[in-house]
Phi, psi and omega in degrees: 000141178287120182295344181274349181277131178297136183308326180290346179261003180301320177301325177292317178300318179294319178294323180299319181059235183269003180291125180289150179303323183298327181290320176295315180300316180299318180297326181270349181076030178236168178284149180304325179295332177297314179297315180299319178294320177300320182293336181269358183227173179283115182276149172288163178300322180296315178299314180302313180296319179298314181295315180296322177295320178296317178298316180298316180297319179295318179296326179294328180285323185281000000 
């Protein structure tokens, strides 16, 4: 587990698996650092849903 990830975001990290942050960021139209910062802080429900939806969409393509 990445020590910089907030414990409440660990389920997102587990769902992310090997998908790089830049790929999730690209899908959401944000900078990769935005995703990394979100993972280090308490995300709003909307942010959490957006990230999980992006991960799901990326997995469907791969």
